[in-house]
C-alpha positions in Angstrom: 0.0 0.1 0.0 2.7 2.2 0.8 4.6 1.8 -2.4 1.3 2.5 -4.4 0.8 5.5 -2.5 4.3 6.9 -3.5 3.7 5.8 -6.9 0.5 7.7 -7.2 2.1 10.6 -5.7 4.9 10.5 -8.2 2.5 10.2 -11.2 0.4 13.4 -9.9 3.5 15.3 -9.6 4.6 14.2 -13.3 1.2 15.1 -14.6 1.4 18.6 -13.0 4.9 19.0 -14.3 3.7 18.2 -17.8 0.7 20.5 -17.6 2.8 23.5 -16.5 5.5 22.6 -19.3 2.7 22.6 -21.8 1.4 26.0 -20.4 4.8 27.5 -20.5 5.4 26.3 -24.1 2.2 27.8 -25.3 2.7 31.1 -23.5 6.1 31.5 -25.1 4.5 30.3 -28.5 2.1 33.3 -28.2 4.6 35.9 -27.2 6.8 34.7 -30.0 3.9 35.3 -32.2 3.2 38.7 -30.9 6.9 39.8 -31.4 6.7 38.4 -34.9 3.7 40.5 -35.4 5.1 43.4 -33.9 8.3 43.2 -36.2 5.9 42.9 -39.3 3.8 45.8 -38.2 6.8 47.9 -37.7 
């Protein structure tokens, strides 16, 4: 039971880490797009 609890904690942490990574990548993508638009408009 203890092993399963540790495993589920690790999986939960991994899921959160992946979600944060995806969020960061999408935010950077949007910022990059804005910078490109800014350069094109100027």
